[in-house]
C-alpha positions as CSV (number, residue, x, y, z in Angstrom):
1,M,100.0,93.1,139.6
2,P,100.2,94.8,136.0
3,P,97.5,93.9,133.6
4,S,98.4,91.3,131.1
5,A,99.1,92.3,127.5
6,P,96.4,91.5,125.1
7,P,96.8,88.4,123.1
8,A,98.7,88.8,119.8
9,D,96.5,89.3,116.8
10,D,97.6,86.9,114.1
11,T,95.5,88.8,111.5
12,S,97.4,92.1,111.8
13,P,99.5,93.1,108.9
14,P,103.3,93.5,109.4
15,R,104.2,96.9,110.7
16,D,105.8,97.8,107.5
17,A,102.9,96.8,105.3
18,P,100.7,99.6,104.0
19,R,97.2,100.1,105.2
20,Y,94.6,98.4,103.0
21,E,93.3,101.6,101.9
22,D,96.8,102.9,101.0
23,A,97.6,99.6,99.2
24,L,94.2,99.7,97.2
25,A,94.9,103.4,96.1
26,E,98.5,102.6,95.0
27,L,97.1,99.5,93.1
28,E,94.5,101.7,91.4
29,R,97.1,104.2,90.3
30,L,99.3,101.3,88.9
31,V,96.4,99.9,86.9
32,S,95.6,103.4,85.5
33,A,99.2,103.9,84.4
34,M,99.4,100.5,82.9
35,E,96.1,100.9,81.0
36,G,97.4,104.2,79.6
37,G,99.7,102.4,77.4
38,Q,102.6,104.9,77.7
39,L,104.9,102.9,80.0
40,P,108.1,101.3,78.7
41,L,108.1,97.5,78.9
42,D,110.3,97.3,81.9
43,A,108.1,99.8,83.9
44,L,105.1,98.0,82.9
45,L,106.6,94.7,84.2
46,D,107.7,96.4,87.5
47,N,104.2,97.8,87.9
48,Y,102.7,94.4,87.2
49,R,104.8,92.9,89.9
50,R,104.0,95.5,92.5
51,G,100.4,95.3,91.7
52,A,100.4,91.6,92.2
53,Q,102.0,92.1,95.6
54,L,99.4,94.7,96.5
55,L,96.5,92.5,95.4
56,D,97.9,89.7,97.5
57,L,98.1,92.0,100.5
58,C,94.5,93.4,99.9
59,R,93.1,89.8,99.6
60,A,94.9,88.7,102.8
61,R,93.6,91.7,104.8
62,L,90.0,91.2,103.5
63,Q,90.1,87.5,104.3
64,A,91.3,88.3,107.8
65,V,88.5,90.7,108.5
66,E,86.0,88.3,107.0
67,Q,87.3,85.6,109.4
68,Q,86.9,88.0,112.5
69,V,83.5,88.9,111.4
70,K,82.5,85.2,111.2
71,V,83.6,84.7,114.8
72,L,81.5,87.7,116.1
73,E,79.6,86.6,118.9
74,D,77.3,88.5,121.4
75,G,78.8,91.7,120.2
76,Q,82.2,90.8,121.0
77,L,84.9,90.3,118.4
78,K,86.9,87.0,119.4
79,D,90.4,86.4,118.5
80,W,90.8,84.2,115.5
81,V,92.8,81.0,116.4
82,T,94.3,78.9,113.7
83,E,95.3,75.4,114.3
């Protein structure tokens, strides 16, 4: 009998989502470019929109990790189950 697959991790980012570190680095680059004051208005707005998306992604990943840490018990990380 083959071993069963591990339970799905609801806190995992979608496969096409950037890693937290990559998203944070891109966000920092966008902020730096916007603070430089040299972007045309359309580019500034595009950067702001992208930055908002990246910020949401980073916050969601941090919250997911925080929830996993909260359920750490006896050295074992348990799956987070939402109701």
